[in-house]
LOBA-619136 format. One record per residue (C-alpha): residue number from 0; residue in one letter; x, y, z. Coordinates in Angstrom, 3 decimals, padded with zeros to 6 digits. Layout:
BEGIN
(NUM A (X Y Z))
...
END
This chain:
BEGIN
(0 M (050.900 007.838 040.061))
(1 I (052.345 011.102 039.401))
(2 L (051.161 014.784 037.886))
(3 K (052.098 017.699 039.738))
(4 P (050.112 020.901 038.916))
(5 S (053.787 022.550 038.542))
(6 I (054.418 020.645 035.525))
(7 F (051.750 022.659 033.085))
(8 K (054.333 025.996 032.522))
(9 A (053.221 029.508 030.703))
(10 Y (053.490 028.291 027.243))
(11 D (053.382 023.926 027.254))
(12 I (054.043 020.958 030.049))
(13 R (057.195 020.419 031.302))
(14 G (058.793 018.600 034.273))
(15 E (061.115 015.836 035.325))
(16 W (060.115 012.340 034.253))
(17 N (059.245 010.324 037.378))
(18 K (059.198 013.086 039.652))
(19 D (057.208 016.029 038.377))
(20 W (054.711 012.916 036.285))
(21 D (055.126 009.059 035.228))
(22 S (052.964 006.872 033.174))
(23 E (050.094 006.751 035.194))
(24 G (050.158 010.812 035.316))
(25 T (050.420 010.460 031.485))
(26 Y (047.900 008.375 030.901))
(27 I (045.324 010.346 033.155))
(28 L (046.706 013.751 031.410))
(29 A (045.485 012.481 028.016))
(30 H (042.621 011.296 029.256))
(31 A (042.001 015.426 030.506))
(32 L (042.995 016.440 027.089))
(33 T (040.307 014.316 025.466))
(34 T (037.950 016.012 028.224))
(35 H (038.750 019.267 027.100))
(36 F (039.199 019.273 023.456))
(37 N (037.490 016.526 022.365))
(38 P (039.780 015.494 019.094))
(39 K (038.908 012.567 016.794))
(40 T (041.975 013.036 015.286))
(41 V (045.708 013.439 016.695))
(42 A (048.910 013.736 015.431))
(43 I (052.029 013.090 017.741))
(44 G (055.787 013.422 017.278))
(45 Y (058.285 012.390 019.667))
(46 D (061.992 013.633 020.429))
(47 M (065.168 011.435 021.045))
(48 R (064.529 011.531 024.846))
(49 L (064.833 008.416 027.284))
(50 S (061.584 008.787 028.485))
(51 S (059.720 009.133 025.181))
(52 P (058.597 006.336 023.994))
(53 E (057.003 005.529 027.447))
(54 I (055.166 008.886 027.143))
(55 F (053.717 008.238 023.339))
(56 K (052.534 004.824 024.381))
(57 Q (050.688 006.103 027.240))
(58 L (048.793 008.905 025.048))
(59 T (048.089 006.839 022.711))
(60 N (046.690 004.306 024.356))
(61 A (044.541 006.745 026.261))
(62 F (043.258 008.786 023.306))
(63 R (042.246 005.253 021.578))
(64 E (040.210 004.224 024.066))
(65 R (038.037 007.066 023.985))
(66 G (037.909 006.372 019.980))
(67 M (040.117 008.819 018.741))
(68 N (042.326 007.887 015.876))
(69 I (046.075 008.232 015.897))
(70 I (048.539 009.552 013.438))
(71 D (052.060 008.596 014.604))
(72 L (054.946 010.961 013.310))
(73 G (057.452 009.339 014.915))
(74 L (060.485 010.685 015.713))
(75 C (060.760 013.835 014.202))
(76 A (061.075 017.812 015.400))
(77 T (058.565 020.522 016.491))
(78 E (058.242 022.194 013.245))
(79 L (057.191 019.147 011.505))
(80 V (054.164 018.621 013.940))
(81 Y (053.410 022.581 013.567))
(82 Y (053.165 021.861 009.829))
(83 V (050.593 018.421 009.996))
(84 S (048.665 020.860 012.273))
(85 S (048.563 023.311 009.224))
(86 Y (048.431 021.237 005.775))
(87 P (046.053 018.167 005.535))
(88 S (047.218 016.100 002.519))
(89 S (045.639 013.476 000.598))
(90 E (047.022 011.145 002.967))
(91 I (045.898 012.465 006.129))
(92 P (042.769 014.111 007.189))
(93 T (042.300 017.229 009.217))
(94 V (044.059 017.074 012.729))
(95 D (042.382 018.701 015.851))
(96 L (045.269 018.534 018.266))
(97 A (048.334 017.690 017.677))
(98 I (051.187 017.168 020.224))
(99 M (054.971 017.318 020.508))
(100 I (056.645 015.525 023.151))
(101 T (059.526 016.895 023.951))
(102 A (061.190 018.965 027.010))
(103 S (063.066 021.414 024.588))
(104 H (066.441 022.317 025.521))
(105 N (065.726 021.526 029.028))
(106 P (068.254 018.087 030.468))
(107 G (067.482 015.016 029.422))
(108 K (066.098 014.177 032.949))
(109 D (062.891 016.308 032.020))
(110 N (060.151 015.267 029.466))
(111 G (056.864 017.506 028.413))
(112 L (054.592 018.391 025.745))
(113 K (053.617 021.436 023.481))
(114 I (049.733 021.131 022.700))
(115 V (048.947 022.345 019.469))
(116 L (045.167 023.055 017.548))
(117 P (044.913 023.363 014.012))
(118 N (046.826 025.836 012.036))
(119 A (049.695 025.810 014.716))
(120 V (047.513 027.210 017.379))
(121 C (050.224 026.955 020.142))
(122 I (048.343 026.540 023.361))
(123 G (049.448 027.839 026.539))
(124 L (048.627 028.144 030.290))
(125 D (045.823 030.840 029.571))
(126 S (044.612 029.568 026.637))
(127 G (043.222 026.238 027.364))
(128 L (046.292 024.307 029.684))
(129 D (044.676 025.514 033.044))
(130 K (041.322 023.755 032.296))
(131 V (043.085 020.666 031.679))
(132 R (045.339 021.153 034.429))
(133 D (041.754 021.230 036.131))
(134 I (040.331 018.362 034.650))
(135 A (043.172 015.902 035.409))
(136 S (043.472 017.279 039.081))
(137 D (039.960 016.533 039.580))
(138 Q (039.707 013.042 037.724))
(139 P (039.998 009.447 038.821))
(140 I (042.265 007.096 037.498))
(141 P (040.947 005.785 034.414))
(142 I (040.682 001.957 033.248))
(143 T (044.077 000.365 032.046))
(144 T (043.686 -000.644 028.208))
(145 N (043.992 -004.338 029.694))
(146 Q (040.302 -003.873 030.399))
(147 T (037.227 -003.412 029.058))
(148 N (036.356 -000.235 027.559))
(149 P (032.955 001.247 027.803))
(150 L (033.275 004.563 026.400))
(151 N (033.411 003.355 022.724))
(152 Q (032.803 -000.111 021.963))
(153 K (035.622 000.573 018.694))
(154 N (039.136 001.840 019.911))
(155 G (040.425 004.337 017.679))
(156 T (043.198 003.636 015.026))
(157 L (047.251 004.173 015.051))
(158 T (048.468 005.002 011.929))
(159 H (052.308 006.079 010.767))
(160 Y (052.381 008.640 008.337))
(161 D (055.901 009.791 006.823))
(162 A (055.204 013.687 006.389))
(163 W (058.875 014.247 005.161))
(164 Q (058.713 014.845 001.555))
(165 N (055.390 016.921 001.780))
(166 Y (057.381 019.739 004.601))
(167 K (060.569 019.790 002.370))
(168 H (058.573 020.495 -000.167))
(169 H (056.588 023.224 001.998))
(170 V (059.936 024.926 003.288))
(171 F (061.407 025.170 -000.274))
(172 S (058.153 026.736 -001.730))
(173 L (058.557 029.076 001.472))
(174 A (062.194 030.285 000.586))
(175 P (063.391 033.184 -001.341))
(176 K (066.565 030.992 -002.773))
(177 T (067.304 027.261 -003.004))
(178 T (070.341 027.742 -005.162))
(179 F (073.195 029.583 -004.414))
(180 S (076.012 031.574 -005.921))
(181 K (078.739 029.157 -004.884))
(182 K (078.576 025.511 -002.551))
(183 Y (078.729 026.792 000.852))
(184 N (079.956 025.083 004.216))
(185 I (077.810 024.873 007.012))
(186 V (078.531 023.636 010.618))
(187 I (075.730 022.436 011.722))
(188 D (075.579 021.340 015.790))
(189 A (072.089 019.455 016.637))
(190 S (072.797 019.348 019.945))
(191 N (072.180 015.101 020.041))
(192 G (068.879 016.528 019.173))
(193 V (066.089 015.920 016.641))
(194 G (067.417 018.690 014.456))
(195 S (070.364 016.185 012.466))
(196 V (066.830 013.956 011.887))
(197 L (065.208 017.311 010.451))
(198 V (068.609 018.490 008.269))
(199 D (069.037 015.002 006.861))
(200 K (065.285 015.165 006.022))
(201 I (064.929 018.493 004.569))
(202 F (068.252 019.238 003.161))
(203 S (068.912 015.919 001.490))
(204 S (069.070 017.562 -001.834))
(205 L (070.550 021.411 -001.395))
(206 N (073.576 022.178 -002.800))
(207 V (075.729 022.666 000.322))
(208 N (078.138 021.239 002.353))
(209 I (076.882 020.373 005.410))
(210 L (079.680 019.451 008.532))
(211 R (077.346 017.536 010.696))
(212 Q (078.403 018.229 015.102))
(213 C (076.650 016.269 018.150))
(214 W (074.309 014.185 015.631))
(215 T (073.326 011.854 016.739))
(216 P (069.899 011.625 018.347))
(217 D (070.994 011.038 022.435))
(218 G (068.271 012.424 025.447))
(219 T (071.091 012.120 027.405))
(220 F (073.383 015.008 025.590))
(221 P (076.619 013.605 025.523))
(222 N (078.635 016.645 024.054))
(223 H (076.579 019.829 025.414))
(224 P (073.293 020.676 026.429))
(225 A (070.774 021.739 024.008))
(226 D (070.457 025.204 024.756))
(227 P (072.589 027.266 022.134))
(228 A (070.458 030.870 023.532))
(229 Q (073.782 029.727 026.111))
(230 E (076.803 030.736 024.435))
(231 N (078.927 028.385 025.766))
(232 N (077.080 025.803 024.346))
(233 T (078.229 026.816 020.934))
(234 L (081.800 026.972 021.758))
(235 D (082.594 023.919 019.981))
(236 C (080.496 024.974 016.556))
(237 Q (082.582 028.056 016.857))
(238 K (085.771 026.296 016.533))
(239 R (084.392 024.083 013.691))
(240 V (083.792 027.292 011.888))
(241 L (087.064 027.972 012.192))
(242 E (089.058 025.152 011.550))
(243 E (086.819 024.329 008.978))
(244 K (086.680 027.849 007.381))
(245 A (083.419 027.645 007.074))
(246 D (080.580 030.152 005.959))
(247 L (078.224 029.832 008.390))
(248 G (077.694 027.791 011.572))
(249 V (074.167 026.734 012.815))
(250 C (073.581 025.601 016.839))
(251 L (070.096 024.385 017.597))
(252 D (068.166 023.266 020.769))
(253 G (066.833 019.910 021.590))
(254 D (063.606 020.535 019.378))
(255 S (065.381 022.041 016.965))
(256 D (062.630 024.705 016.957))
(257 R (065.394 027.491 017.991))
(258 V (068.424 028.533 015.710))
(259 F (071.515 030.705 016.779))
(260 V (074.270 031.329 014.416))
(261 I (077.455 031.911 013.816))
(262 D (079.480 033.651 011.125))
(263 E (082.514 032.589 009.156))
(264 L (084.450 034.652 011.578))
(265 G (083.695 032.467 014.485))
(266 R (081.802 034.866 016.500))
(267 Y (078.283 033.695 018.211))
(268 I (075.582 036.338 017.170))
(269 P (073.047 037.267 019.509))
(270 G (069.493 036.575 018.726))
(271 Y (068.643 040.104 019.012))
(272 Y (071.366 040.764 015.704))
(273 L (069.942 037.898 014.111))
(274 A (066.218 039.287 015.226))
(275 A (067.207 042.510 013.534))
(276 L (069.035 041.146 010.629))
(277 L (066.165 039.153 009.515))
(278 T (063.593 041.560 009.726))
(279 D (065.321 043.887 007.497))
(280 H (065.722 041.076 004.719))
(281 I (062.088 039.788 004.978))
(282 L (061.161 043.268 004.663))
(283 K (063.314 043.906 001.853))
(284 Q (060.788 041.147 000.186))
(285 S (057.697 042.218 001.053))
(286 P (056.338 044.625 -001.876))
(287 H (053.911 046.331 000.540))
(288 S (056.673 046.851 003.155))
(289 G (055.058 050.262 004.375))
(290 Q (051.791 048.213 005.107))
(291 E (053.054 045.762 007.291))
(292 H (053.038 044.861 010.905))
(293 I (055.992 043.307 012.607))
(294 I (055.507 042.120 016.117))
(295 H (059.021 042.219 018.214))
(296 D (060.527 040.949 021.492))
(297 P (060.606 043.514 024.478))
(298 R (064.094 042.205 025.898))
(299 Y (066.328 044.183 023.065))
(300 Y (064.297 046.041 020.562))
(301 K (066.100 049.415 019.211))
(302 A (067.881 047.617 016.047))
(303 T (064.873 045.748 015.000))
(304 R (062.900 048.983 015.618))
(305 A (065.398 051.471 013.521))
(306 V (064.963 048.204 010.915))
(307 I (060.962 048.305 010.620))
(308 T (060.997 052.099 010.784))
(309 K (063.390 052.489 008.147))
(310 H (060.996 050.484 005.815))
(311 H (058.099 052.179 007.460))
(312 A (056.320 049.195 008.314))
(313 T (054.706 049.259 012.037))
(314 P (056.436 047.966 015.006))
(315 H (054.247 046.287 017.942))
(316 K (055.812 045.087 021.392))
(317 V (054.567 042.101 022.921))
(318 R (055.484 040.016 025.929))
(319 V (058.260 036.977 025.828))
(320 G (057.002 033.732 024.786))
(321 H (056.178 031.779 022.066))
(322 T (052.282 031.323 022.243))
(323 L (051.841 034.951 023.105))
(324 I (054.035 036.016 020.213))
(325 K (052.713 034.277 017.814))
(326 D (048.598 035.050 019.229))
(327 A (049.555 038.758 019.015))
(328 M (051.424 038.317 014.954))
(329 R (047.916 036.417 014.110))
(330 R (045.784 039.634 015.557))
(331 V (048.092 042.250 013.420))
(332 E (049.009 039.768 010.869))
(333 S (052.354 040.220 011.175))
(334 L (054.622 039.482 008.595))
(335 F (057.677 038.094 010.480))
(336 S (058.884 037.992 014.115))
(337 A (061.818 036.587 015.623))
(338 E (062.627 036.283 020.170))
(339 C (065.816 036.784 021.081))
(340 S (065.911 033.029 022.888))
(341 G (066.237 031.933 018.564))
(342 H (062.465 031.407 018.031))
(343 I (061.723 032.782 014.553))
(344 F (058.399 032.908 013.128))
(345 Y (056.905 032.980 009.699))
(346 R (053.261 034.681 008.595))
(347 Q (053.506 032.119 005.818))
(348 N (054.354 030.027 007.730))
(349 K (051.375 030.151 009.710))
(350 Y (053.042 032.177 012.646))
(351 A (054.992 029.196 013.271))
(352 E (059.236 028.860 013.777))
(353 S (060.783 026.883 011.079))
(354 T (064.541 027.019 011.631))
(355 M (064.948 025.131 008.273))
(356 L (063.488 027.931 006.438))
(357 T (065.251 030.082 008.681))
(358 I (068.976 028.922 007.627))
(359 L (067.624 029.314 003.938))
(360 H (067.009 033.030 004.618))
(361 V (070.691 033.199 006.401))
(362 L (071.967 031.474 003.158))
(363 T (070.602 034.097 000.699))
(364 I (071.539 036.634 003.381))
(365 I (075.563 035.779 002.664))
(366 D (074.455 035.279 -001.240))
(367 E (073.812 039.006 -000.730))
(368 Y (076.769 040.471 001.197))
(369 G (079.163 038.041 000.838))
(370 T (079.888 036.712 003.962))
(371 L (077.588 036.795 007.031))
(372 S (080.428 039.001 009.299))
(373 K (079.289 042.345 006.719))
(374 A (075.780 041.799 007.191))
(375 V (075.799 041.851 010.768))
(376 D (078.755 043.973 011.907))
(377 P (076.606 047.375 011.874))
(378 F (074.887 045.344 014.803))
(379 F (077.491 044.741 016.751))
(380 T (079.091 048.166 016.093))
(381 Q (075.859 049.949 017.093))
(382 Y (073.891 048.438 019.457))
(383 Q (076.028 047.034 022.628))
(384 L (073.952 044.354 025.156))
(385 S (074.074 042.879 028.629))
(386 G (073.288 039.928 027.828))
(387 E (070.232 038.225 030.123))
(388 I (071.309 038.761 033.940))
(389 N (068.684 037.025 036.531))
(390 F (068.421 038.105 039.967))
(391 I (066.937 036.126 042.816))
(392 V (064.752 038.373 044.805))
(393 E (062.372 038.123 047.808))
(394 N (060.038 040.737 046.690))
(395 P (060.218 041.245 042.583))
(396 Q (057.169 043.719 042.385))
(397 Q (058.228 046.043 045.288))
(398 I (061.701 045.939 043.336))
(399 L (059.674 046.815 039.819))
(400 K (057.765 049.649 041.948))
(401 N (061.803 050.485 043.190))
(402 L (062.767 051.236 039.564))
(403 E (059.647 053.040 038.594))
(404 T (060.411 055.762 041.077))
(405 K (064.259 055.953 040.755))
(406 Y (063.709 056.107 037.007))
(407 H (060.802 058.101 036.877))
(408 D (062.046 061.004 034.622))
(409 A (062.517 057.913 031.483))
(410 S (059.984 056.874 028.842))
(411 I (058.548 054.029 030.818))
(412 D (055.826 050.961 029.786))
(413 Y (054.704 047.915 031.516))
(414 V (054.129 045.464 028.043))
(415 D (056.372 042.462 030.172))
(416 G (057.194 043.579 033.500))
(417 V (059.238 046.947 033.005))
(418 D (060.819 048.827 030.238))
(419 I (062.706 051.666 030.963))
(420 A (063.878 053.874 028.245))
(421 Y (066.224 057.378 027.782))
(422 S (067.484 058.606 025.029))
(423 N (071.007 056.981 025.063))
(424 W (070.097 053.511 027.055))
(425 R (066.936 051.529 028.051))
(426 C (066.183 048.239 029.534))
(427 N (064.058 046.159 030.454))
(428 V (063.155 044.221 033.794))
(429 R (060.941 041.147 033.972))
(430 T (059.343 038.783 036.567))
(431 S (060.145 034.960 035.340))
(432 N (056.643 032.675 034.695))
(433 T (058.533 030.039 036.692))
(434 Q (061.072 031.198 039.024))
(435 P (061.193 033.911 042.169))
(436 L (063.769 035.885 039.561))
(437 L (064.154 039.056 037.707))
(438 R (065.475 038.719 034.370))
(439 L (067.727 042.228 033.239))
(440 N (068.789 043.344 030.066))
(441 V (070.198 046.631 028.890))
(442 E (071.342 048.090 025.607))
(443 A (073.378 051.081 025.041))
(444 P (075.323 052.243 022.213))
(445 S (078.553 051.668 023.867))
(446 K (079.930 048.735 026.041))
(447 Q (081.056 051.083 028.612))
(448 L (077.028 052.305 028.822))
(449 V (075.811 049.667 029.315))
(450 D (078.091 047.919 032.155))
(451 T (077.775 051.740 033.956))
(452 K (074.107 050.666 033.858))
(453 V (074.210 047.469 034.642))
(454 E (076.188 048.232 037.707))
(455 E (073.587 051.117 038.649))
(456 L (070.379 048.255 038.435))
(457 K (072.565 045.640 040.356))
(458 T (072.622 048.026 043.308))
(459 I (068.972 048.611 043.390))
(460 I (067.797 045.530 042.206))
(461 G (069.947 043.280 044.931))
(462 G (069.165 040.105 045.625))
(463 T (071.872 036.889 044.082))
(464 I (072.506 036.659 040.675))
(465 A (071.660 033.483 039.296))
(466 D (073.951 031.475 036.946))
(467 H (071.197 031.714 034.294))
END
């Protein structure tokens, strides 16, 4: 039996299959989940990884032994799991717990679980996963399904539920437009993840021409890693956009809860620029924009804050991480938020991600501006970025103190790591949740100033620069 405590991450459960956790470990983990959450009905979806069917089997067996009813969502994207957790229907009762089996953008040898309570409330290490971890580590190996079940006289049920049509109606009901001034050509790179299933189900009646790429779900990821936050993984999409003279390129990660876009010039749009562009777009639509609150990413934010203040809304900076951002959004009823890593959240979607809704918003922006490049050019011009630089260091906390001393005359805050801001440049340096790393992000009006400050900060931080 393998169930290492290290698989319990800040925002989910994730680790290498048969090295960090295995079938018996999954079975024990399921019993720990039932002990802590005591659900009556559990919805489970899964991605295309080779280990996903086995994980589904072990979860289902353990839950049913304790009398829980299982809703099998089948092969799907994470946003469908969020939807089912949030919107009961005549076909399905309220779900007490929802689980997506996925390791997101990790390599194919990994797998994991995203745990969701009703209304798409995601569970992290500081909101329940720590308790599940402790219960699992103390729990003896429970009975297997081929033995008499002393826990309940009757096993729970297993029912397949096709939620796609309801979810499609939901997405279209939230979108500003579902018909456009022309039939746009869109290259969509699904990274051999479940995004292909999602797009085919939701956009089947949309009047756009979808040029499919890396479309077959394949947990070995034969074409490129399923992480569009790394621009190298989007090069094929950029090339195809130019070859096809497409209006838009879309790149999805493994479980399709993150999205990056390519403009018609073949340019990769950093998640920061997309966040600022969408923030402006969403606030324009609000009839009470001056009363709105917007949660934003701490890594880069000058463009986003400029947009927020232009609409007289109130900005709030919070720590990186989708569970933390969603929690903060609920506290202030934030209209919208977007992480630089491609997670994009909507209040009208229970504060959860929807890449399908995001694509419809981007198409609406293209309809308004004529081209995506025209809409994003101001961000490329005014806000230069370093990109995230990761340093392998021995004493992260001491280095953060050294930075505070060096830049004592700056405006400094500690929302996530150390944020150092001057009138003409700023940076964020924060520790990794899982590795002995410091992550550096610098922004300034000119590339020259960004480069100068990066070199200056490298000298202070020291260590070795990691690959990503």
